[in-house]
Each structure stands twice: as structure tokens, then as C-alpha cells.
N, C-alpha and C positions, 0 to 999 in steps of 0.2 A: 791805597791808603792816601789820603789827602793831609794838608798841611795841618788841619785841626787835630789829627789823629798822632798819637805818640807811639813809639815803637816799644815792643815788649823786651827785646834784647838788644844790647849792643851790637851784637854780631850773630849773623846766620852762617853756619858751616854748611855747605852744600856739596853734595857728591852725586854726579850723575854716573849711572853705571849700566852696563850689559854684559851678563854672564861673567861677572867678576867675583863670585862667591869665594874663589881660591885667593884672591888678594885684598878683598874688601876688609878683612881683619886689620890690615895695617893702618887704615884709617881709624877703625874703632879702638884699637889698642893705643894709638896716639891720643885720641880724645879722652880716653878713660884716664890718661897719665897727666891731662892738662892742670896746670896750677890755677887756671881760671876756668870756672864751669858754668857760668851764667850765660850760656848760649844754647841755641836749639841746632839740632842736626837734622836737616832735610836731605833724604834720599829720593832721587827720581830714578826709577827704574825703566830703562828703555826698551821693555819688552824681553826682559831675561828668561831663559827657559831652564835655569839651573836652580840651586838651592838659596838663592838670594833671599827671597821672602822668608823662608823658615829662619834663616840665620839672624835676620834682623828682628824678627818676632821675639826671639830668644834674647837678643841684646836690650830690647826695650824693657824687659823685666829686670835686668841687671844695672843699667846705667843710671847715674845720678844727674844726668841731663836729659831734655826732652829730645826724643827721636820720633820724627815724622816721615812716613814712608809713602810714596806714591808711585803707582805703577801705570805705564802708558803703553800703548801699542808702539811697536818699533817704529821711530820717526827721526831719530837722529840726536846726537848730543846737544846741538843748538836749540832744538825744541825742548829738550829736557831742561836746558838752563831757562829759557822763558818760563817753563812751569815753576821751576824753582824759585824764580825771582817773583813771580806772582803770589806764591804761597809765604814767602819770607816775612817774618816778623822782627828782623833785626835791622838796625840802622845801616850796619855794613854787611856785604854779601861776599863770602869767601868760598871760592871754588876749591875743593879739596878732592883731587881725582881719585878714583876707586883703586889705584894701585900704589899711591904715594904714603908717605908718612910725614911727620913733622916733629919738632923739637917739643919738649914738656912744657915750654913756656910761650909757644908760638901764639896762641889765642891772647894770653895776658900781654905779651909785647905789642901786638897789632892793636888791641883796645887801648893800652896805655899810649901808644904813639899817637892815635887818633884823637884821644882825649887831651893830649898835650897840646893840640891846636885850639886856639881861642874859638869858642862858639861863635863870635863874630866874624871870624875868618874861615870857618869851614865850608861855607858856600863857594869859596874859590878853589876848593879841592875836590879832586875825584875820589880819592881814597889814599891807600897806603901801599907801598910797594917794598918787597923784601927780596933778598938773595936767596939762592938754593945751593944745596950740595947734592952730590949723588949718594947711592946707598953705601959708598965706601968712605965717605966723608970728604970727597974732593969737591972743591968749589967749582960750579960750573957757570957761575955769574962772576964777571970782573967786578972788582971793588968800585965803589962810588967816589966821587971827589972828596966827600966828606962823611962823617959819621951819620948825620941827618942831612938830607939833601932835597930840597923843594924844587921841582921842575916838572915839565909836562913829560909824558911818555916819548913824544917826538924828540924833544930835546935831549933826554937821557939817550935814546937809541941813536939818533943822528949827530947831534951837535957834540956831545960828550963822548960818543962811541962806546957806551956801555951796553953792549949787547948780551947776548946769552940768555939762559933760562931765568926768568925772575917770577915772582909771585905777586900778582896784582889782586888786591882787596878794594872793592868799590862801593861807593854809596848805593844802597838798593834802590833809592828813587831815580837815579840816573839810569840804572839798568832798565827799570820800568819804562823810561821814556826812550830808550834806545834798544828795543828788542831785536833778536835775529829774526830774518826773514821767515815767517811762519808758512809761506806758500812754498818754500823749498825743503823737502823731506828727504830722508834717507840719503842724504848727500853730505860730505865733509865740508863744513863751513868754519874757516878759521876764526878763532876767538879774537884775534888781533884786529879784525875788521871793526868790531864793536869797540874794543878797548881803545884804539887809536882815535876813533871818532870822539869818544868821551874825553879822551885825554889830549885833544887838540889844543883846547883852550884852557881847560882847567888843570892846575897843578896837582901833582902826587907828592905826598911826603915819603920818600925812600929812606930806607934805614939800612946801614952797612951790616946787616945781621943775616945769616943764612938760617932761615926758619922752616923752610920746606926741604923735605928729603925726597928727591926725584929718582925713582927707579928707572935706569936705563936698560930696558930689556925688551922693548917692542912698544907698540902704541898704547898711550895712557888710557884711552877710552874706547870708545864704543864699538869700532869695527876696524879690522885691518884692511887698509886700502892702498891701492897702487896709484900710480899716476894718472891712469884713465879714470878711475872713479874719484879721485882727488881733483879732476879737471874743473869742475865748476867752481868749487871754493878756491882753487888756486888762481884761476882767472880773475875771480872777484877781488881777491886779496890783492893782487899786484896792479890790477887796474886802479884800485883805490889808492894805492901808493902813487902811482904815476899821476893820476887826476887830482888828488887832494893834498899831497905833500911834496910836491916837486921842488918847492922853494928850499927844500932842505938839502938838495943836490949839491949845493956848494960845500957842505961838510962831508958828505959821503957819496961821490960820484959813482963809485963802482957798486954800492948798494942799489942805485937806481938803474944802473946798466943791468945788473942782476934780475931786477924786477921786470925790465924791458924783456929780457931772455924768457923768463917763466910766464910772462903774459902771453907771449906769441906761442911758447910751448904748450900751455894748457888750452889755450883757445885752438890749436891744432887738434889736440886730443878731442875736443868738442865739435870738431869739424866746422868751425867757424870760418868764414870766407875772410881773405885779407881785407876786403873793403869794409866788413862788419867791424873787424878788429881795429881797423883805422878810426872808424866812427865812434869805436867804444872808448876813444881817448879824447879828453877835452881840451888839452892844451898842446901848443906847437912843440915845445920841448919833449913831452911824453911821446908825442907821435914821432918825432925825429929819433929818438932812443929806440923806439920799437922798430922803425924801419932799419936802422944800422945793425940791430941785434938779431934780424930775422934769419940770417944764415946760422947763427949759432943756436937759435930757437928750433930751426928745422933739424939741426944736427942731434940736439938734445931729443927732440921728439922721436926721431928715428931709432935713436938708442933705446928709448923707453920701449918702443914697438918690438926691437929685436931681443930685448930682455925678457919678453913674456914667456 
């Protein structure tokens, strides 16, 4: 979609799924109850072998909002996200995992918050961020400094120390310009790699409202994976932090030491040599942290191996 084209919807709700027919109803039931229904729901099925397709066919006949379903050979959640972004007709892109739920006013609040930003200012923003609660109503996101808070994702995570689970809704055009690596398939690739790249310079409008209901009962999507299968994505994520965001170490030094530990740990799972690990880091401070963390990285790696 180029600049001359307009979006059909204010927001695309997107769900990647893999054999989640038993939990997908949470998403559907949440969307049916929305106070704002001028959205589309795109589902990209990453090769499910359960009843997902049949269930969605039934919902298509019942829903008062557009449902679009795409099936792909099993390739991984990040490839499903790329496909969803490609197909999206909404200005905003909201990932709604296949086993989560949301409040009845979630879409309305997100669209309202986005439209509260002047059109002349929106190009400075990556999107909207909200807080989350678990299925028991317990907040799993620390509160923000104010009711409405404009900051980059890096500032929120490191400078202000507001970690925990949050819900990020991004401009579709930014996701099109920053796709996940298509050459990597059937591997876990953390979404934070792309989110932080997008949010490095652009602000996000965060609101102190818990709109997403996060079910804590296992992996949210595509496949159950352990440290070994997570290794590539884990190494990429922590290398990105050490290479690109090291300036924030003054705010949260322990977070960067943790990333150094995990960079070494996951690299060991991938059988990457120490020299290659060293060369994978682009700044002196990152390399120093990795070096001093090596004994801990090795300990955690050996613990992973022993727990198999």
C-alpha cells in the first residue's frame, strides 16, 4: 500500500495460530463483545492440523465484522506475522495471540487513543501501548508514570524501568518496512527484535489501561520450545540489545549483564565458537560484558543440558 492509498479500517486485528482450536474462541468471543466493530480480523494459520479452519468458517457466518483466514505451511509465527502485515487493510496492526482475551472496549480505546494524536504528529509515533492483566485480573504490567505517556519502547523499558508484559499496536506501514527475516523458518524469533527497532526513535503513546488479558498457562503461540530450539532467536535478541541499545546501560546495567549471559548461553546451544561470538558483537562494552559473563553463560548452558 503506497502513500496514495487509504486504509479501509482504522485497525487490523491479527491472530497467528497453530493447533489452537481449543483456545481460539477466547479471541473470537472478545471480538464479538467489542464496543467498536469497524475492524477486520485476519487469522494466519501456521499449518494447523486441528479443527481451526472449520471453526473459523462457522464464525465467518456469524460475526458482524470482517474475518479473513489464510493458511500456510508450517514456517513459524514470525512468518505468519509477515503474511498478516502484507494482507492488512488497517492503519494500525494489533497482534492478538490465539489464547488471549481482551476487555470489551479494547479496540475502541486503542483507536480513540490513536486518533487523539494530531494527524500532523502521528508520523512521530510508532503506535499505541497498553498494559496487561492475567486471567485472574492481576496486573502483570507495572504502572506507567502518567495516565498517558509518550516515550519510545527503549525509554519505557530501560530509562523508566516499566518492564513486564505490555500490548504493542503498531502502524502497519512500519511493520511492512521492517519485516521479520523470511529466510529463517520454523525457529523462534522474538517479536521484540522488530518492536525495539521500530521503537528506537519513534515514540509510542502508552496508556495506563490494562486492555489485554494474558493467559499464563504455557506458550502463547506456535510451538512449545526449549532452550535449544529457542537458541537462534535468543542469540539474535540479546545480540541486538548489546549491539544497538548499549547506551541505555546507565539506566539498567543488570539488564545488559543478563543479555550478555543469554547471548553466550544461546550461542553455546548453537555451537557457535567463542571467536564467532566475540565477532558478533559490535562495540567494546558489549564485548566486555559478554566476556565477564562467560562463566555464568556456561553454567546456565550446562544446566539447560542437564535438564533435558
